[in-house]
C-alpha positions in Angstrom: 0.0 0.0 0.0 2.9 2.3 0.6 3.8 2.4 -3.1 0.2 3.0 -4.2 -0.2 5.7 -1.5 2.8 7.5 -2.9 1.2 7.7 -6.4 -2.0 9.5 -5.2 -1.9 13.3 -5.5 -3.6 14.9 -2.5 -5.4 17.4 -4.6 -7.0 14.5 -6.6 -8.8 13.3 -3.4 -9.9 16.7 -2.2 -6.9 17.5 0.1 -4.6 20.4 0.0 -1.4 19.5 -2.0 0.5 22.8 -2.0 3.6 23.7 0.1 6.5 21.5 0.9 5.6 17.9 1.8 8.0 15.5 3.3 6.5 12.5 1.5 5.3 11.9 -2.0 1.6 11.3 -2.4 -0.7 10.8 0.6 0.5 10.8 4.2 -0.5 7.8 6.3 -2.8 10.0 8.4 -4.5 11.4 5.3 -5.2 8.0 3.8 -6.5 6.7 7.2 -8.9 9.7 7.4 -10.1 9.1 3.8 -10.8 5.4 4.7 -12.4 6.2 8.0 -9.9 4.2 10.1 -7.5 5.1 12.8 -3.9 6.1 11.9 -2.5 3.4 14.3 -4.6 0.7 12.6 -3.6 1.8 9.1 0.1 1.8 10.1 -0.3 -1.8 11.4 -2.0 -2.8 8.2 0.7 -1.3 6.0 3.4 -3.0 8.1 1.7 -6.3 8.0 1.1 -6.4 11.8 -2.7 -6.3 11.5 -4.3 -9.4 9.9 -7.6 -10.2 8.2 -9.1 -6.7 7.9 -12.8 -6.6 7.2 -14.2 -6.3 3.7 -15.5 -2.8 4.6 -12.0 -1.6 5.6 -10.5 -3.0 2.4 -13.2 -1.5 0.3 -12.7 1.9 2.0 -8.9 1.8 1.3 -9.5 0.7 -2.3 -11.8 3.7 -2.8 -9.4 6.1 -1.2 -6.5 4.9 -3.3 -8.5 4.8 -6.5 -7.7 1.1 -7.1 -8.9 -0.6 -10.3 -10.4 -4.1 -10.3 -7.0 -5.9 -10.6 -5.5 -3.8 -7.8 -8.5 -4.4 -5.6 -8.1 -8.2 -6.0 -4.4 -7.9 -5.3 -5.2 -6.0 -2.1 -7.6 -8.6 -1.0 -5.1 -11.4 -1.7 -2.4 -9.6 0.4 -4.9 -9.3 3.3 -6.0 -12.9 3.2 -4.3 -15.6 5.5 -0.9 -16.7 4.1 -0.9 -19.8 2.0 1.8 -22.3 1.3 4.0 -22.4 -1.7 2.3 -22.8 -5.1 2.0 -26.4 -6.3 3.9 -27.4 -9.4 2.2 -26.5 -12.6 1.5 -29.4 -15.0 0.2 -29.3 -18.6 -2.4 -31.9 -19.2 -2.7 -34.0 -22.4 -6.1 -32.4 -23.2 -4.6 -28.9 -22.9 -1.7 -29.9 -25.2 -4.3 -31.2 -27.7 -6.0 -27.9 -27.6 -2.8 -26.1 -28.4 -2.1 -28.4 -31.4 -5.7 -28.0 -32.6 -5.4 -24.2 -32.8 -3.6 -24.7 -36.1 -2.9 -21.3 -37.7 -3.2 -19.4 -34.4 0.0 -18.9 -32.3 -0.5 -20.0 -28.7 1.6 -20.7 -25.6 0.9 -21.4 -21.9 2.5 -19.7 -18.9 2.4 -20.5 -15.2 2.4 -18.0 -12.3 6.1 -17.4 -12.5 5.8 -16.5 -16.2 7.6 -19.7 -17.2 6.4 -20.8 -20.7 5.4 -24.4 -20.1 3.8 -25.4 -23.4 3.3 -24.0 -26.9 2.4 -24.8 -30.5 4.7 -24.3 -33.4 3.5 -20.8 -34.3 3.4 -19.7 -30.7 7.0 -20.8 -30.2 8.1 -18.9 -33.3 6.1 -15.8 -32.6 7.8 -14.9 -29.3 11.4 -15.5 -30.1 12.1 -19.1 -30.9 11.0 -21.0 -27.8 11.3 -24.4 -29.4 15.1 -24.1 -29.6 16.5 -25.6 -26.4 19.6 -23.5 -26.7 17.7 -20.3 -27.6 15.9 -17.7 -25.5 15.1 -18.1 -21.8 11.7 -19.7 -21.4 10.8 -17.5 -18.6 9.1 -14.4 -20.0 10.3 -12.0 -17.3 14.0 -13.1 -17.7 13.7 -12.9 -21.4 12.3 -9.4 -21.2 14.7 -7.9 -18.7 17.9 -9.8 -19.3 18.0 -10.6 -23.0 18.5 -7.6 -25.4 16.8 -9.7 -28.1 13.5 -9.2 -26.4 13.4 -5.5 -27.5 13.5 -6.6 -31.1 10.6 -9.1 -30.6 8.5 -6.6 -28.6 8.5 -3.1 -30.2 6.4 -1.9 -27.3 8.9 -3.3 -24.8 8.1 -0.9 -22.0 4.4 -2.0 -21.9 5.4 -5.6 -22.0 7.9 -5.1 -19.2 5.3 -3.3 -17.0 2.8 -6.1 -17.6 5.3 -8.8 -16.6 6.2 -7.0 -13.4 2.5 -6.5 -12.6 1.7 -10.1 -13.1 4.7 -11.3 -10.9 3.5 -9.0 -8.1 0.1 -10.6 -8.2 1.7 -14.0 -8.0 3.9 -12.9 -5.2 0.8 -11.9 -3.2 -0.9 -15.2 -3.9 2.1 -17.4 -3.1 4.3 -15.6 -0.6 6.1 -18.8 0.3 7.0 -19.8 -3.2 10.8 -20.0 -3.0 11.3 -20.2 -6.8 9.2 -17.2 -7.4 11.0 -15.2 -4.7 14.3 -16.2 -6.2 13.2 -15.1 -9.6 12.1 -11.7 -8.3 15.4 -11.3 -6.4 17.4 -12.3 -9.4 15.7 -9.8 -11.6 15.9 -7.0 -9.0 19.6 -7.6 -8.7 20.4 -7.8 -12.4 18.0 -5.3 -14.0 17.6 -1.6 -13.1 14.4 -1.5 -15.2 12.8 -4.4 -13.3 13.7 -2.8 -10.0 12.3 0.6 -11.0 9.0 -0.9 -12.1 8.7 -3.2 -9.1 9.1 -0.3 -6.7 6.2 1.5 -8.4 3.8 -1.2 -7.0 2.3 -2.0 -10.5 -0.4 -4.7 -10.4 -1.8 -6.4 -13.5 -3.9 -9.4 -14.5 -3.7 -11.2 -17.8 -6.5 -10.1 -20.1 -7.2 -9.3 -23.7 -6.2 -6.7 -26.2 -3.8 -6.0 -29.1 0.0 -6.4 -29.2 2.7 -5.7 -31.7 5.5 -8.3 -32.3 8.3 -8.4 -34.7 9.6 -11.6 -36.4 12.8 -11.7 -38.6 11.0 -13.3 -41.5 7.3 -12.4 -41.0 8.0 -8.7 -40.1 6.0 -6.5 -37.8 2.7 -8.2 -36.8 -0.2 -6.4 -35.0 -2.3 -9.1 -33.5 -5.3 -9.5 -31.2 -4.7 -11.6 -28.1 -6.8 -13.4 -25.5 -5.5 -14.7 -22.1 -7.6 -17.8 -21.3 -7.3 -18.9 -17.6 -7.3 -22.6 -17.1 -8.9 -23.6 -13.8 -6.6 -25.5 -11.4 -7.5 -29.1 -10.6 -6.7 -30.8 -7.3 -3.1 -30.3 -6.4 -2.5 -28.3 -9.6 -2.0 -24.6 -10.4 -4.1 -22.6 -12.8 -2.3 -21.8 -16.1 -2.9 -19.1 -18.7 -3.2 -19.8 -22.4 -2.2 -16.9 -24.6 -3.8 -17.0 -28.1 -3.1 -14.6 -30.9 -5.3 -14.0 -33.9 -6.1 -11.5 -36.6 -9.1 -10.4 -38.6 -9.4 -12.2 -41.9 -7.9 -10.1 -44.7 -6.0 -7.8 -42.4 -2.3 -7.1 -42.4 -2.1 -9.2 -39.2 -3.6 -12.2 -41.0 -1.1 -11.7 -43.9 1.7 -11.6 -41.3 0.5 -14.8 -39.7 0.6 -16.5 -43.1 4.3 -15.4 -43.4 4.9 -16.7 -39.9 3.5 -20.1 -40.8 5.7 -20.1 -43.9 8.8 -19.3 -41.8 7.9 -22.2 -39.4 7.6 -24.6 -42.4 10.9 -23.5 -43.8 12.6 -24.0 -40.4 11.1 -27.5 -40.3 12.4 -28.3 -43.8 15.9 -27.1 -42.8 15.9 -29.3 -39.7 14.8 -32.3 -41.7 17.5 -31.7 -44.3 20.2 -31.5 -41.6 19.0 -34.6 -40.0 19.3 -36.5 -43.3 17.4 -39.6 -44.4 16.3 -42.1 -41.8 17.5 -45.6 -42.3 14.6 -48.1 -42.1 15.7 -51.7 -41.4 14.7 -54.2 -44.2 12.1 -56.7 -43.4 13.3 -60.3 -43.4 
């Protein structure tokens, strides 16, 4: 809440914002007044010393801070009782069949750490050559912040970077005891100034839908619609997110997807030629 409090201008919530202020944004006592709670209770909430606040208190804080739906959900997650580490994510056979059946639509699947755990051929090619075991890092956040090639794949790199950090912050709230997630965030904070700057801003984001631009060396610049489909978690499993890209028939995006499919087929032909003919034993 500290980071979000710092982003609220006092004059935007009816408070005097002139003069010299020792803190950026709202003071603790100002936010407490707006939410109708005591300063002491708010301080204990911000420091994590007060547990399980009521829905009324959370709603009042959300209104005072001007939180959107994703930020409200994240606040509720942080206020809920702590849960254990996230269970390991698995990709079921039916989900893999769905990916394969999408055909001309690029698709890939991520877990809560932004690890890409499954994909179809076009999906792997679209976001930087996932299918190559010696290629790009299969964690989306590491690829974005630690691999310069990500800026060529994502022309709108700053937006994609902010989305990744916002999604990791949501996961960190849901799974505070996930050691692998904590290690990922620590690694990125240590190695990337950009990640650290965005993380400190308190950005929160859920996967949704919209339009993205991606660049491929053979298919060129593609402007595609995308949908983030949330797969419910089964017993002992973790919910995954399927990212599917498409384009209106006859649009430039659809032409780009055709070029992308041709690039994938050409890559497959090259791999087959390098592998050479397969010897088939003669039948006796």
